C-alpha positions as CSV (number, residue, x, y, z in Angstrom):
1,X,0.0,0.0,0.0
2,X,1.4,3.4,-0.9
3,X,2.2,5.9,1.9
4,X,-0.6,8.2,0.7
5,X,-3.1,5.5,0.9
6,X,-1.9,4.4,4.4
7,X,-2.1,8.0,5.6
8,X,-5.6,8.3,4.2
9,X,-6.7,5.2,6.0
10,X,-5.1,6.3,9.3
11,X,-6.9,9.7,9.1
12,X,-10.3,8.3,8.5
13,X,-13.1,9.4,8.8
14,X,-12.0,12.9,7.9
15,X,-9.4,12.0,5.2
16,X,-6.1,13.5,4.5
17,X,-7.5,16.6,2.7
18,X,-9.1,17.8,5.9
19,X,-5.7,18.0,7.6
20,X,-3.8,19.3,4.6
21,X,-6.1,22.2,4.1
22,X,-5.4,23.3,7.7
23,X,-1.8,24.0,6.5
24,X,-3.0,25.6,3.2
25,X,-6.2,25.1,1.2
26,X,-4.3,24.4,-2.0
27,X,-2.5,21.4,-0.6
28,X,-5.6,19.1,-0.9
29,X,-5.0,16.0,-3.0
30,X,-8.5,14.8,-3.9
31,X,-10.6,17.9,-4.0
32,X,-10.0,20.6,-6.6
33,X,-9.3,24.2,-5.6
34,X,-8.3,27.3,-7.5
35,X,-6.2,30.1,-6.1
36,X,-7.0,33.6,-7.5
37,X,-3.8,35.0,-9.0
38,X,-5.2,38.0,-10.9
39,X,-8.4,40.1,-11.0
40,X,-9.5,42.3,-13.8
41,X,-12.7,44.3,-14.4
42,X,-13.1,44.5,-18.2
43,X,-16.6,46.1,-18.0
44,X,-18.7,47.6,-15.2
45,X,-20.7,44.5,-14.7
46,X,-18.1,41.7,-15.1
47,X,-15.1,40.3,-13.4
48,X,-12.2,38.3,-14.9
49,X,-10.5,35.9,-12.5
50,X,-7.3,34.1,-13.3
51,X,-6.9,31.0,-11.1
52,X,-4.1,28.5,-10.4
53,X,-5.8,25.1,-10.1
54,X,-4.6,22.5,-7.5
55,X,-2.9,19.3,-8.5
56,X,-6.1,17.3,-9.0
57,X,-7.2,19.5,-11.9
58,X,-7.2,17.6,-15.2
59,X,-7.7,20.5,-17.6
60,X,-10.5,21.2,-19.9
61,X,-11.6,21.3,-23.6
62,X,-12.5,24.6,-25.1
63,X,-16.2,25.2,-24.6
64,X,-16.7,23.1,-21.5
65,X,-17.7,24.6,-18.1
66,X,-16.6,24.2,-14.5
67,X,-18.5,24.4,-11.3
68,X,-17.1,27.1,-9.0
69,X,-17.9,27.0,-5.3
70,X,-17.6,29.8,-2.7
71,X,-18.6,30.0,0.9
72,X,-21.0,32.9,1.4
73,X,-22.3,33.7,4.9
74,X,-21.5,30.2,6.0
75,X,-23.2,28.5,3.1
76,X,-21.4,26.9,0.2
77,X,-22.8,28.2,-3.1
78,X,-22.0,26.7,-6.6
79,X,-22.4,28.1,-10.1
80,X,-21.2,27.1,-13.5
81,X,-18.8,29.1,-15.7
82,X,-17.1,28.5,-19.0
83,X,-13.3,29.0,-19.0
84,X,-12.2,31.6,-21.5
85,X,-8.6,30.6,-22.0
86,X,-6.9,28.1,-24.3
87,X,-7.2,24.5,-23.3
88,X,-3.4,24.2,-23.7
89,X,-2.6,26.5,-20.8
90,X,-3.1,23.9,-18.0
91,X,-1.5,26.0,-15.3
92,X,-4.0,28.8,-15.6
93,X,-7.7,28.9,-15.6
94,X,-9.4,32.2,-16.7
95,X,-13.1,32.9,-15.9
96,X,-15.0,36.0,-17.0
97,X,-18.2,36.3,-15.0
98,X,-21.2,38.6,-15.4
99,X,-21.9,40.0,-11.9
100,X,-25.7,39.7,-11.7
101,X,-26.4,37.3,-8.8
102,X,-25.4,36.3,-5.3
103,X,-22.3,34.3,-6.2
104,X,-21.1,36.5,-9.0
105,X,-21.5,39.6,-6.9
106,X,-19.4,37.8,-4.2
107,X,-16.7,36.9,-6.8
108,X,-16.7,40.5,-8.1
109,X,-15.0,41.4,-4.8
110,X,-12.3,38.6,-5.2
111,X,-8.7,39.4,-4.5
112,X,-5.5,37.6,-5.3
113,X,-5.0,34.8,-2.7
114,X,-8.7,33.9,-2.5
115,X,-9.2,30.1,-2.8
116,X,-12.4,28.8,-4.5
117,X,-13.7,25.3,-5.0
118,X,-13.6,23.8,-8.5
119,X,-14.9,20.8,-10.3
120,X,-13.4,18.9,-13.2
121,X,-14.6,20.3,-16.5
122,X,-17.8,19.0,-18.0
123,X,-20.0,19.5,-21.0
124,X,-20.1,18.5,-24.7
125,X,-20.1,22.0,-26.2
126,X,-16.6,21.4,-27.8
127,X,-14.9,21.5,-31.1
128,X,-14.9,18.3,-33.1
129,X,-11.8,16.3,-34.1
130,X,-10.6,16.8,-36.8
131,X,-11.3,20.5,-36.9
132,X,-13.7,21.6,-39.6
133,X,-12.4,23.8,-42.4
134,X,-15.0,26.5,-41.7
135,X,-16.5,27.6,-38.4
136,X,-19.2,30.1,-37.4
137,X,-19.2,31.2,-33.7
138,X,-22.2,33.3,-32.5
139,X,-22.5,34.7,-29.0
140,X,-24.1,37.5,-27.0
141,X,-23.0,39.1,-23.8
142,X,-21.1,36.8,-21.4
143,X,-21.7,33.9,-23.9
144,X,-18.4,35.1,-25.4
145,X,-16.4,33.1,-22.9
146,X,-16.5,29.6,-24.5
147,X,-16.0,31.3,-27.9
148,X,-12.8,33.0,-26.6
149,X,-11.6,29.6,-25.4
150,X,-12.2,28.2,-28.8
151,X,-10.5,31.1,-30.6
152,X,-7.5,30.9,-28.3
153,X,-7.3,27.1,-28.6
154,X,-7.4,27.2,-32.4
155,X,-4.7,29.9,-32.4
156,X,-2.4,27.7,-30.2
157,X,-3.0,24.8,-32.6
158,X,-2.1,26.9,-35.6
159,X,-5.5,26.4,-37.1
160,X,-5.5,27.3,-40.9
161,X,-9.2,27.1,-41.5
162,X,-11.7,30.0,-41.7
163,X,-13.6,31.3,-38.7
164,X,-16.3,34.0,-38.4
165,X,-17.1,35.2,-34.9
166,X,-20.4,37.1,-34.8
167,X,-20.8,38.7,-31.3
168,X,-23.7,40.8,-30.0
169,X,-23.4,43.4,-27.3
170,X,-25.6,46.3,-26.2
171,X,-22.9,49.0,-26.8
172,X,-19.1,49.1,-27.5
173,X,-18.5,49.5,-23.8
174,X,-20.1,46.1,-23.2
175,X,-17.7,44.1,-25.4
176,X,-15.5,41.8,-23.5
177,X,-12.0,41.1,-24.8
178,X,-12.4,44.0,-27.2
179,X,-8.6,44.7,-27.7
180,X,-7.8,41.0,-28.3
181,X,-10.7,40.7,-30.8
182,X,-9.4,43.7,-32.7
183,X,-6.1,41.9,-33.4
184,X,-7.3,38.4,-34.3
185,X,-5.0,36.4,-36.7
186,X,-5.6,36.0,-40.4
187,X,-8.4,33.6,-41.1
188,X,-10.6,34.9,-38.2
189,X,-13.2,37.5,-39.0
190,X,-14.7,39.3,-36.0
191,X,-18.1,40.9,-36.6
192,X,-19.5,43.0,-33.8
193,X,-23.2,43.8,-33.7
194,X,-24.5,46.4,-31.3
195,X,-28.1,46.1,-30.3
196,X,-28.5,49.5,-28.6
197,X,-25.9,51.7,-30.2
198,X,-24.3,52.6,-33.5
199,X,-20.7,51.9,-34.5
200,X,-20.7,48.2,-35.0
201,X,-20.3,46.4,-38.3
202,X,-23.9,45.4,-37.8
203,X,-26.8,47.0,-35.8
204,X,-29.8,45.5,-34.1
205,X,-30.7,42.0,-33.2
206,X,-29.8,38.7,-35.0
207,X,-31.3,38.1,-38.4
208,X,-30.6,36.1,-41.5
209,X,-29.3,39.2,-43.1
210,X,-26.7,39.5,-40.3
211,X,-25.6,36.0,-40.8
212,X,-25.3,36.3,-44.6
213,X,-23.3,39.5,-44.2
214,X,-21.0,37.9,-41.6
215,X,-20.6,34.4,-43.1
216,X,-22.3,34.0,-46.5
217,X,-21.0,30.4,-46.5
218,X,-22.7,29.5,-43.2
219,X,-24.8,26.7,-44.7
220,X,-21.7,24.7,-45.1
221,X,-20.1,25.4,-41.8
222,X,-20.4,24.0,-38.2
223,X,-22.0,26.7,-36.0
224,X,-21.5,27.2,-32.3
225,X,-24.0,29.3,-30.3
226,X,-24.0,30.7,-26.8
227,X,-25.8,33.7,-25.4
228,X,-29.1,35.1,-24.0
229,X,-32.3,33.2,-24.6
230,X,-33.7,35.6,-27.3
231,X,-30.5,35.3,-29.4
232,X,-30.5,31.5,-28.9
233,X,-34.1,31.2,-30.0
234,X,-33.6,33.4,-33.1
235,X,-30.7,31.5,-34.3
236,X,-32.4,28.1,-33.7
237,X,-35.5,29.2,-35.5
238,X,-33.4,30.2,-38.6
239,X,-31.4,27.0,-38.6
240,X,-34.6,24.9,-38.2
241,X,-36.3,26.8,-41.0
242,X,-33.3,26.2,-43.3
243,X,-33.0,22.5,-42.2
244,X,-29.5,23.2,-40.8
245,X,-30.2,22.1,-37.2
246,X,-27.7,19.3,-37.4
247,X,-24.9,21.8,-37.9
248,X,-25.9,24.0,-34.9
249,X,-24.3,23.2,-31.5
250,X,-25.6,25.2,-28.6
251,X,-24.6,25.8,-24.9
252,X,-26.9,27.3,-22.4
253,X,-27.4,27.3,-18.7
254,X,-31.2,27.3,-18.6
255,X,-33.5,24.7,-16.9
256,X,-34.4,21.8,-19.2
257,X,-38.1,20.9,-19.7
258,X,-38.9,18.5,-16.9
259,X,-41.5,15.8,-17.3
260,X,-43.8,16.2,-14.3
261,X,-47.1,14.4,-13.8
262,X,-48.5,15.2,-10.3
263,X,-51.6,13.2,-10.9
264,X,-49.7,9.9,-10.3
265,X,-47.9,11.1,-7.2
266,X,-48.0,8.8,-4.2
267,X,-46.4,8.2,-0.9
268,X,-44.8,10.7,1.5
269,X,-41.5,12.5,1.6
270,X,-39.6,12.7,4.9
271,X,-36.7,15.1,5.5
272,X,-34.9,13.3,8.2
273,X,-32.7,16.0,9.7
274,X,-35.6,18.5,10.1
275,X,-38.2,15.9,11.0
276,X,-40.6,17.4,8.3
277,X,-42.8,14.9,6.5
278,X,-45.1,15.9,3.6
279,X,-47.4,14.2,1.1
280,X,-45.6,13.7,-2.2
281,X,-46.9,16.4,-4.6
282,X,-45.1,14.9,-7.6
283,X,-42.8,17.9,-7.9
284,X,-38.9,17.7,-7.7
285,X,-37.7,17.2,-4.1
286,X,-36.1,20.7,-4.0
287,X,-39.5,22.3,-4.7
288,X,-41.2,20.1,-2.2
289,X,-38.6,21.0,0.5
290,X,-39.1,24.7,-0.2
291,X,-42.8,24.3,-0.1
292,X,-42.4,22.7,3.3
293,X,-40.5,25.7,4.6
294,X,-37.0,24.2,4.3
295,X,-34.1,26.0,2.7
296,X,-31.7,23.4,1.2
297,X,-28.6,24.6,-0.5
298,X,-29.1,24.8,-4.3
299,X,-27.7,26.6,-7.3
300,X,-28.6,26.0,-10.9
301,X,-31.9,24.2,-10.4
302,X,-31.3,22.1,-13.5
303,X,-28.9,19.3,-12.5
304,X,-25.6,20.9,-13.5
305,X,-24.0,22.4,-10.4
306,X,-24.6,19.5,-7.9
307,X,-24.9,22.0,-5.0
308,X,-28.3,20.5,-4.0
309,X,-26.9,16.9,-3.7
310,X,-28.2,15.0,-0.7
311,X,-28.2,11.4,0.5
312,X,-31.5,9.6,-0.1
313,X,-31.7,7.1,2.8
314,X,-34.5,5.0,1.2
315,X,-37.2,5.0,-1.4
316,X,-37.5,5.3,-5.2
317,X,-36.9,8.6,-7.1
318,X,-37.3,9.3,-10.8
319,X,-34.9,11.5,-12.8
320,X,-37.1,14.2,-14.2
321,X,-34.9,14.6,-17.3
322,X,-34.5,11.0,-18.3
323,X,-37.3,9.2,-16.5
324,X,-34.9,6.7,-15.0
325,X,-36.0,5.4,-11.6
326,X,-33.5,4.4,-8.8
327,X,-34.4,2.8,-5.5
328,X,-31.0,2.3,-4.0
329,X,-30.5,3.1,-0.3
330,X,-28.1,5.7,0.9
331,X,-27.7,7.1,-2.6
332,X,-26.6,10.6,-3.5
333,X,-29.2,12.4,-5.5
334,X,-29.8,15.9,-6.8
335,X,-32.9,17.4,-5.2
336,X,-33.7,19.7,-8.2
337,X,-34.2,16.9,-10.7
338,X,-35.3,14.0,-8.5
339,X,-39.0,13.3,-8.2
340,X,-40.3,10.8,-5.5
341,X,-41.9,7.7,-6.9
342,X,-43.3,6.5,-3.6
343,X,-42.2,6.9,0.1
344,X,-38.9,8.6,0.2
345,X,-36.6,9.7,3.1
346,X,-33.9,12.3,2.5
347,X,-31.1,13.1,4.9
348,X,-31.9,16.8,4.8
């Protein structure tokens, strides 16, 4: 048995990480942490953090996201953010965050030396192998971050294909990475569209005319899309109409459509730690807990951030996304996407 494994066994039940973090939070072996090394405010409502991940970090592929955790008023909060740097710069993780919620406002105050929790990278919004000869990237607002990761990764690879990057912002002052975009390499055409100001190559909201002006060859290219819901819907509608949906790859952090049928709900739900017991309403466990006056930790409410994970002591639950039912005892589940399928007891 290796020395590390022996030490882990001797330090049970807390594990070696609980002791290493007393020396310094970045010394943990199993968990992933990121130390803030630089902070920049590119625009009035964003913050760009550069982090040095701990040794357990395995890197990412351009377009993926990571879950970032911070302790706020004694409660651990988790949100998902897409790295904006090249996937080949493993020693540095760059996150640009729009500061519009509890966690992002907290991170806006970050200083070098802060240590945040990280997850391994996840998500399938990534460039294919081999790289296509033509690419169209469309983003709006903070949806620019995975696109910057793609542009920077392609640059590091010496990509020789053709790229059009169509980005929407309210005004010139709202454009992230403006200086870098202005000096993109040959083969990359950056088209800025301002929705509430003049001065861009295009004005107003997305349209087929915008796409034709930016990339007249778009019908033969792979297209990546990330941004606000109205932009996403407009692009999807166009690609559906032109039967190009197979060429459109999207990334969005919005709740999926959950399949809920309250008419077949049965059994009771018991939250063991609080002693609260309620009739099963057929809604996800997070909603039932909140309706019962409980306040379990949660984040994305769509099964991505895992901050609402609890142990199910017993009983069957159905995954509201896939319909799969699991009845294992002492099983970790996500409250936001788990629907009771009978009597259920949760350690919450």
